[in-house]
C-alpha positions, 0 to 999 in steps of 0.5 A, a space after each residue: 569805083 570811078 577811076 578818078 576816085 580813091 577809096 581810103 579806109 581808116 580804123 574805127 575801134 575794131 571796125 573801119 570807116 571808108 570814103 572816096 576822095 578825088 585821086 588828084 587830091 590824095 597826097 599821102 597815106 601815113 602807113 607805118 613801115 614793116 619791121 620783123 618781129 623778134 624771135 626767141 623772146 624769152 632768150 633775148 630778154 634773159 640776155 638783156 637782163 644779164 647784159 643791160 644798157 648802161 649798168 651791170 647785170 640785174 642779178 648782180 644789182 639785187 641781193 637775196 634779201 632785196 625787196 623788189 617792186 615791179 611797176 607795170 602800166 595799165 590797160 590803156 597801154 599794150 606793153 606785153 606785161 604778161 609775157 615779160 613778168 614770168 621771165 623776169 620774176 623767174 630770173 629774180 627768184 633764180 638769183 635768190 630773191 624769194 617770191 614773197 619779196 617781190 611785189 607789183 604796183 600798177 602805175 595807173 597815173 591819173 587813169 581809172 582803176 582797173 577791174 580784177 578781170 583787166 588785171 588778170 588779163 594784164 599780168 596773167 593768171 599765174 602771176 596774179 595768184 602768186 605775186 602781191 599786186 597793188 594799184 596806184 590811186 593818185 586820189 588816195 592822199 594817205 598812199 602818197 609821200 612827199 620826197 621834196 623838190 627837184 628843179 629842171 630848167 628853172 622849173 620846180 617839180 614837187 615829188 609826191 609819190 606812192 609810199 610803197 617806194 619807201 618800203 622796198 630796196 629796188 624798183 624795176 619799171 616795165 613799159 612800151 616805147 611809142 611817140 608821146 605828145 608831152 614826154 616825146 616818147 613813152 616808156 623809161 621814167 614815165 612808169 614813175 611819173 606820172 605812173 605812181 605820182 600824186 597830182 602835184 608832180 603830174 601837174 608839174 611835168 604836164 604843164 612843162 610840156 604844155 608851155 613849150 613853144 610847140 607840142 613836143 611829140 617825139 622830142 626828148 632832148 630839149 624837153 623839160 617835161 621829159 627832163 622833169 620825169 627823169 629827175 623825179 624817177 631818179 629821186 624816187 629810186 627807179 633802178 632798172 627798166 625793161 622796155 619794148 618797141 612793138 609793131 602796130 600788130 603788137 609784135 615785139 621788135 626789140 627789148 631794151 633793158 638797163 639804166 632807165 635813161 640810157 636804155 630808153 634813149 636807145 629804144 626811142 631811136 628804134 621807136 622813131 623808125 617803127 612809128 615814123 611816117 613821112 609827110 611829103 607835103 602838109 595837107 589841106 585836109 587830114 583824115 586821122 583815126 585815133 587808133 589804137 587809142 580809142 578808149 576815151 577822148 583823153 587817150 584819143 587826142 593823141 591822134 589830133 597831135 599827129 594830125 597837127 604836124 601834118 595839116 596846113 594852117 587854116 586847114 581841116 582835120 577829120 577826126 575818127 575817134 570812137 571814144 567808147 568810154 566818153 570824154 575822160 576819167 577822173 578829170 571833170 575840169 577838162 570841160 572847163 579848161 577846154 573852153 579856153 583859148 591857148 593864151 587864156 589857159 597859158 595865162 591861167 596855169 602860170 598863176 595856179 600853184 601846182 599843189 592845187 589839185 582842184 585846178 586839175 592842171 593835168 587836164 589843162 595840159 590836155 586842153 591846151 594841146 587841143 586849143 593849139 590844134 583847133 587854132 591851127 585847123 578846124 576839127 570835124 569828128 566822127 564819134 559815138 562815145 562823145 555827147 553833143 555837149 562834149 563835142 561843142 565844148 571841145 570846139 569840134 563839129 560832128 558828122 555822121 559819116 566819114 564820106 559826109 565829112 570829106 565832101 564837106 571839107 572838099 566843098 570848103 576847100 575845092 581841090 584841097 589836098 588830102 592826107 590820111 593817118 590811119 594810126 594817129 594814136 601812135 604815129 610820128 609824122 616826119 615832115 621833110 
């Protein structure tokens, strides 16, 4: 290797891509800090169930005849559900709750339904055999009930939620806390909204995030999207959460259990440390991998949000995103919304009723984030899952190799400064 060149490597699905850049141009590599994994997971989880944050012990909140609904996330999330459920369910049955009184609802949100194989991998074979498991389908209007409206910062949030919440006495949510470009961080009340809600509710919270002055990645305190999520979850009846913070290698760092707001806030503090990456200077060119959010563009765009906070105005983002399952599931209007500028979409969403499911305001939120990013920097993409038509609609330019894209950008910006985000899908850039 030429001593004046630095080799950079970024994930691409289960493979990696590499390229050489001038050493003098290399300004940062957003590597996550190392955190030790938790020892004695089961003992710690039991201790947190008995000594939760912000509320009394779980066993003191449930009764022997309580019907309990456990909400879990889907296969787009890495929450170690198959480790948590056996401990949690045994704790509940040891507390006197019959196993027949416990049900699981997979909080799909607006994602595609899971296959039986995926469900078994998520919950484990034993739980799959002995506990009733359902999937939320936001398109099934018969499964949705209207619980009225809540208001946050002058915005109204209709509560359309899976009717199973009315058939139980106590709701527990599981989750994993990582930076999130709408809600600030995942976890907490997100398992309810959008997890088990209808399109109107999900539209309301997403548009609240889309209309903020800035993409609210890592922002909880002044975020109407997060506030709306939590008001909805409170009204629906979420009582208790078990959330984890994990390393990039999916090792558990800590467990946060208890009140779904108070415990989540504590977990978010740790998540910001685990996933925070220091950005010493904004780069002319940011190379970002969508990893670990590679399944489709809907998930992969999270990488672009990280790059957005790391790149200079009128710079370049080189987006490494396999998008194995294409552009999206259940959101065909993403293509239409993606052709608009941010201002055009902003004007349109303000005129559309939240109940208009056909408008697909959730897709509008994703498209508006994309518009913000591509209006700040030109986006080049290396992908195999998106068609040329998809890429054109998104407003990107396709390159066959990372090196080709790097060479092109350095030709456009001679001596340009280059930054790298190897895990754009879940990192939190912090510009000092």
